Every structure is written in structure tokens, then in C-alpha cells.
BALOBA-1460 file (C-alpha; in Angstrom, 3 decimals):
// residues 94
<rec num="1" residu="x" x="6.794" y="-6.422" z="2.389"/>
<rec num="2" residu="x" x="8.312" y="-9.299" z="0.370"/>
<rec num="3" residu="x" x="5.010" y="-10.052" z="-1.289"/>
<rec num="4" residu="x" x="4.372" y="-6.371" z="-2.291"/>
<rec num="5" residu="x" x="8.005" y="-6.074" z="-3.450"/>
<rec num="6" residu="x" x="7.660" y="-9.316" z="-5.574"/>
<rec num="7" residu="x" x="4.385" y="-8.175" z="-7.145"/>
<rec num="8" residu="x" x="5.896" y="-4.654" z="-7.817"/>
<rec num="9" residu="x" x="8.885" y="-6.295" z="-9.570"/>
<rec num="10" residu="x" x="6.613" y="-8.407" z="-11.700"/>
<rec num="11" residu="x" x="4.425" y="-5.405" z="-12.485"/>
<rec num="12" residu="x" x="7.452" y="-3.359" z="-13.491"/>
<rec num="13" residu="x" x="8.601" y="-6.098" z="-15.816"/>
<rec num="14" residu="x" x="5.120" y="-6.349" z="-17.337"/>
<rec num="15" residu="x" x="4.876" y="-2.605" z="-17.641"/>
<rec num="16" residu="x" x="7.805" y="-2.446" z="-19.955"/>
<rec num="17" residu="x" x="5.731" y="-4.118" z="-22.610"/>
<rec num="18" residu="x" x="4.395" y="-1.841" z="-25.387"/>
<rec num="19" residu="x" x="0.863" y="-0.672" z="-24.479"/>
<rec num="20" residu="x" x="-1.689" y="-1.683" z="-27.093"/>
<rec num="21" residu="x" x="-5.363" y="-2.453" z="-27.300"/>
<rec num="22" residu="x" x="-4.903" y="-5.929" z="-25.731"/>
<rec num="23" residu="x" x="-2.942" y="-4.753" z="-22.797"/>
<rec num="24" residu="x" x="-5.959" y="-4.313" z="-20.593"/>
<rec num="25" residu="x" x="-6.547" y="-8.072" z="-20.962"/>
<rec num="26" residu="x" x="-2.894" y="-8.898" z="-20.117"/>
<rec num="27" residu="x" x="-2.916" y="-6.594" z="-17.019"/>
<rec num="28" residu="x" x="-6.336" y="-7.821" z="-15.877"/>
<rec num="29" residu="x" x="-5.093" y="-11.452" z="-15.975"/>
<rec num="30" residu="x" x="-1.989" y="-10.437" z="-14.163"/>
<rec num="31" residu="x" x="-3.959" y="-8.642" z="-11.496"/>
<rec num="32" residu="x" x="-6.083" y="-11.659" z="-10.946"/>
<rec num="33" residu="x" x="-3.059" y="-13.854" z="-10.606"/>
<rec num="34" residu="x" x="-1.135" y="-11.435" z="-8.451"/>
<rec num="35" residu="x" x="-3.673" y="-11.842" z="-5.730"/>
<rec num="36" residu="x" x="-2.893" y="-15.590" z="-5.562"/>
<rec num="37" residu="x" x="0.830" y="-15.033" z="-5.764"/>
<rec num="38" residu="x" x="0.652" y="-12.397" z="-3.053"/>
<rec num="39" residu="x" x="-1.430" y="-14.779" z="-0.815"/>
<rec num="40" residu="x" x="1.036" y="-17.579" z="-1.308"/>
<rec num="41" residu="x" x="3.965" y="-15.379" z="-0.255"/>
<rec num="42" residu="x" x="2.132" y="-14.067" z="2.768"/>
<rec num="43" residu="x" x="1.066" y="-17.547" z="3.770"/>
<rec num="44" residu="x" x="4.621" y="-18.888" z="3.467"/>
<rec num="45" residu="x" x="5.593" y="-16.315" z="6.085"/>
<rec num="46" residu="x" x="2.681" y="-16.977" z="8.518"/>
<rec num="47" residu="x" x="1.770" y="-20.553" z="8.230"/>
<rec num="48" residu="x" x="3.716" y="-21.543" z="11.388"/>
<rec num="49" residu="x" x="0.667" y="-20.422" z="13.475"/>
<rec num="50" residu="x" x="-1.302" y="-23.336" z="12.017"/>
<rec num="51" residu="x" x="1.599" y="-25.766" z="11.824"/>
<rec num="52" residu="x" x="0.356" y="-27.239" z="8.472"/>
<rec num="53" residu="x" x="0.933" y="-25.225" z="5.399"/>
<rec num="54" residu="x" x="-1.553" y="-26.969" z="3.063"/>
<rec num="55" residu="x" x="-4.391" y="-26.510" z="5.589"/>
<rec num="56" residu="x" x="-3.426" y="-22.806" z="6.217"/>
<rec num="57" residu="x" x="-3.182" y="-22.139" z="2.537"/>
<rec num="58" residu="x" x="-6.532" y="-23.723" z="1.651"/>
<rec num="59" residu="x" x="-8.143" y="-21.758" z="4.349"/>
<rec num="60" residu="x" x="-7.001" y="-18.656" z="2.722"/>
<rec num="61" residu="x" x="-8.218" y="-19.489" z="-0.747"/>
<rec num="62" residu="x" x="-11.616" y="-17.810" z="-0.302"/>
<rec num="63" residu="x" x="-9.933" y="-14.650" z="0.783"/>
<rec num="64" residu="x" x="-7.417" y="-14.867" z="-2.109"/>
<rec num="65" residu="x" x="-10.340" y="-15.414" z="-4.485"/>
<rec num="66" residu="x" x="-12.169" y="-12.270" z="-3.268"/>
<rec num="67" residu="x" x="-8.882" y="-10.301" z="-3.453"/>
<rec num="68" residu="x" x="-8.418" y="-11.468" z="-7.014"/>
<rec num="69" residu="x" x="-11.944" y="-10.542" z="-8.009"/>
<rec num="70" residu="x" x="-11.503" y="-7.070" z="-6.474"/>
<rec num="71" residu="x" x="-8.201" y="-6.604" z="-8.379"/>
<rec num="72" residu="x" x="-10.054" y="-7.392" z="-11.611"/>
<rec num="73" residu="x" x="-12.759" y="-4.900" z="-10.753"/>
<rec num="74" residu="x" x="-10.360" y="-2.227" z="-10.022"/>
<rec num="75" residu="x" x="-8.291" y="-2.909" z="-13.099"/>
<rec num="76" residu="x" x="-11.270" y="-2.701" z="-15.340"/>
<rec num="77" residu="x" x="-12.385" y="0.619" z="-13.797"/>
<rec num="78" residu="x" x="-8.998" y="2.307" z="-13.274"/>
<rec num="79" residu="x" x="-6.998" y="1.122" z="-16.286"/>
<rec num="80" residu="x" x="-8.286" y="3.675" z="-18.828"/>
<rec num="81" residu="x" x="-7.937" y="6.496" z="-16.320"/>
<rec num="82" residu="x" x="-4.433" y="5.519" z="-15.127"/>
<rec num="83" residu="x" x="-3.242" y="4.856" z="-18.667"/>
<rec num="84" residu="x" x="-4.164" y="8.471" z="-19.761"/>
<rec num="85" residu="x" x="-2.575" y="9.952" z="-16.646"/>
<rec num="86" residu="x" x="0.654" y="7.906" z="-16.971"/>
<rec num="87" residu="x" x="1.016" y="8.837" z="-20.714"/>
<rec num="88" residu="x" x="0.824" y="12.547" z="-19.730"/>
<rec num="89" residu="x" x="3.510" y="11.947" z="-16.998"/>
<rec num="90" residu="x" x="5.716" y="9.935" z="-19.264"/>
<rec num="91" residu="x" x="6.735" y="13.012" z="-21.422"/>
<rec num="92" residu="x" x="8.171" y="14.640" z="-18.338"/>
<rec num="93" residu="x" x="10.421" y="11.722" z="-17.362"/>
<rec num="94" residu="x" x="11.707" y="10.503" z="-20.625"/>
């Protein structure tokens, strides 16, 4: 829960930026890095099973990398769609 909350907080701060043509690049880079940040936070809470944080974290790098690549794929596909939907919703909440 802490990992998701932290990523949501960072996403909210990033989302306050003005959306322009280069926003997709910024959000895609953020989605890539968010996978590693999330993996680090989760590993900090669970490394006691292994007893060695460095070994535990390094063992999770392949999964975090696949997570990051998946995030980028979803961002590239869903960014245009979600941007249009959220712009329509924005007029109701502002």
C-alpha cells in the first residue's frame, strides 16, 4: 500500500503540469521509473525473508524491468485515450 500511495502521490504532482505535446514523453519516462521505485519500496518491506537486501533487490531487477517495459507499453497505448476522457471529465469538476 505504501508503494502504490507513493507512486500515486508522485503521479498527482506530475499531473499538475500543463499538458502539452511533450507530456507523453514525460509521463512515459515517469511510468518506466515508477516500476523501479515501486519495486524498491516493496523490496524494502519484504527483504527480511532473504536476509540480505542487495541480493533480494538484485533478484527482483528482472521482474522490475518487465514491469517497467509493460508500463511504457500501456502508457503509449492508453495515454491518448485517457487524455481525451479526462479532458471531458475536467469540465464537470472545475
